[in-house]
N, C-alpha and C positions, 0 to 999 in steps of 0.2 A: 785509383784512388787513393791520395796518401791522407794518413789520418795522424793527429797530434794528440800526445795524451800528457797532459801537467801534472806533477804532482809535487807534494812537499808544502804546500799552503797549511795555515794553521793561526794557532791562537799565540802571541807573544807579550811577553812587556816591554815598554818602552826600554832602547838602548839594547834591545836583544838581538837577534840574528837567525833569520832562516837560509834554506837553501833551495829554490826550486828547480824543478826538473822538467823537460819536455823530451820526449823521442817520439820521432818520426817513424811512420813504418807503410810500407807500400811498395809498388814498382819505383823505386828511386832509383833515378842515373844521377843527378845532379841535384844538390842544394847550395843555393846559392846565399844569402841574408836571411839569418835566424834572428827573430826581434822578440822583445818583450814590452807589451803593451801591459795597461793598467786602466780601469775605469774605478773613480772611488765614488760613492754616492752623490747623485747632483752632479756631476762635473762629467766631460767628455772623455773618449777615449784617448790617452795621452802613449808615446812613444815612451818608453824607460831604458832600453839598452837595446843595440842590435852590434851583431858582429856578422862580417863577410866571411866567406868562405877561406880568405885569405888570414884571417883572423885579427881583420882592425877593427876597431870597435868606437861606438857612439854611446854617449849617456845623456838623459835629460838632465840638466843644470841642478834639480832637484835632489840628484842621487850620486853624482858626482865624490867621490872619494866613500863614500859609504856601500856602494854597490858593485858587482863584477860579473861580468858575463864571459861565460867561457862555452867552448862547445868540443864535441869529441866527434868529429867525421866520420870515423869508422864506425861507431854506434848510433850515428844519424839522431844526437842527443844535444840540447843547449842546455846549460845551466846559469842561473843567478844568485849568487851570492849576495844575500843582503843582511849588513851589520850596521849596528847603530840605528836601528830601526825607531819610527817615529809615530804616533798616533796619525799623522798626515798620509802615511804610507799604505794607509789600510785600506783596500780596492781590493776587486776580482784581479786577477793578473793572468793574463792571455799570452798565449806563445805564438807565432805567426813564421811561418818559412814558405820560401817560393823556390821554385827550381824546374827540371826536368824528371818526366816520369813517362814510363813505358805503358801504352796502352794499346792491346792488341802489339800489331806491328807497328804501331806510329808514336812517334815522339811527340808528347804535348808539355806544355809549361802548366805548371801549379801554382796556388796561393793558395794555403792552408791554414786553418786556425783551430787551435784547441777549443777545450769545451771550458777551461777559466778554473783556478784556483784562487780561493778568498784567502786574503791575509788581511788579520786583524791583530792591530797592536792597539794593545789598551791594558792598563794596570788595574 
């Protein structure tokens, strides 16, 4: 079983910055894409940013130029650097990762989610 644990959320003033981290643990053989999603109050979960194993990235239009996703494959960790934060960025941020895990003697695919971390942007 693969577990994801996020950290780095909190309260920040508009214009401020936060850095989220998400570490994956377990019998991981390979992680493909690692993503950050968010769920704002009264809204559906949306993809914020994604990074492939090769380092290609995708961003939601609303965060382009302000957020940056990166990963440390050796540590099975993905980061989200959030700058110029706005009140509309307030949400619970979730990490998602998919790949291949070893279960006993079998290879299995996995698609795991973290527990979420709250980001609140307010003065």
